[in-house]
C-alpha positions as CSV (number, residue, x, y, z in Angstrom):
1,M,71.9,-66.6,146.6
2,I,69.4,-65.2,144.1
3,R,67.5,-62.1,145.0
4,I,64.0,-62.0,143.5
5,L,61.6,-59.1,143.4
6,H,58.0,-60.0,143.1
7,L,55.5,-57.4,142.0
8,T,51.8,-58.1,141.5
9,D,48.4,-56.6,140.7
10,F,48.9,-53.0,139.8
11,H,45.4,-52.8,138.3
12,L,46.0,-49.7,136.3
13,N,42.8,-48.0,135.0
14,N,41.7,-44.5,134.0
15,K,41.6,-43.4,137.7
16,T,45.0,-44.8,138.7
17,I,47.1,-44.2,135.6
18,K,47.3,-40.5,136.4
19,D,48.5,-41.3,140.0
20,W,51.1,-43.7,138.4
21,D,52.3,-41.0,136.0
22,D,52.3,-38.2,138.6
23,F,54.1,-39.8,141.5
24,L,53.8,-43.6,142.0
25,G,55.9,-44.7,139.0
26,D,58.9,-42.5,139.8
27,A,58.7,-43.4,143.5
28,L,58.6,-47.1,142.7
29,F,61.5,-47.0,140.3
30,N,63.6,-44.8,142.6
31,K,63.1,-47.3,145.4
32,L,64.0,-50.2,143.1
33,E,67.2,-48.5,142.1
34,E,68.0,-48.0,145.8
35,L,67.3,-51.6,146.6
36,H,69.3,-52.8,143.6
37,K,72.3,-50.7,144.6
38,D,72.3,-52.1,148.1
39,T,72.1,-55.8,146.9
40,P,71.6,-56.5,143.2
41,I,68.2,-57.9,142.2
42,D,68.7,-60.9,139.9
43,L,65.1,-61.5,138.8
44,V,61.9,-59.4,138.7
45,L,58.6,-61.3,138.5
46,F,55.4,-59.5,137.7
47,T,52.3,-61.5,138.3
48,G,48.6,-60.7,138.4
49,D,46.9,-57.8,136.6
50,M,48.9,-54.9,135.3
51,I,45.8,-53.3,133.9
52,D,42.4,-53.5,135.4
53,K,39.4,-55.5,134.0
54,A,41.1,-56.6,130.8
55,G,41.7,-53.1,129.7
56,Y,38.0,-52.1,129.9
57,D,38.8,-48.5,130.8
58,F,41.2,-48.2,127.9
59,G,38.9,-49.8,125.3
60,S,41.0,-53.0,125.0
61,V,44.0,-54.8,126.6
62,K,46.2,-53.7,123.7
63,N,45.3,-50.0,124.3
64,G,45.9,-50.4,128.0
65,L,49.3,-52.0,127.5
66,E,50.3,-49.4,124.9
67,L,49.3,-46.6,127.2
68,S,51.1,-48.0,130.2
69,S,54.2,-49.4,128.6
70,P,56.1,-46.1,128.4
71,Q,55.6,-45.7,132.2
72,I,56.2,-49.3,133.2
């Protein structure tokens, strides 16, 4: 059996990126590690929008992805 984790629609923007940095990101990755140790995750799918409104708050999609990539 294959175990798939499906994540979607983070919609990071100037308001939510601080929350991600301060507590959401670590909490999510800690939980993922816990789940993976229990039963290995074979495939992670991310669908939807990682950054909100095509990066409008960050000036562009590229800037939004560069800002969020160290955290995600």
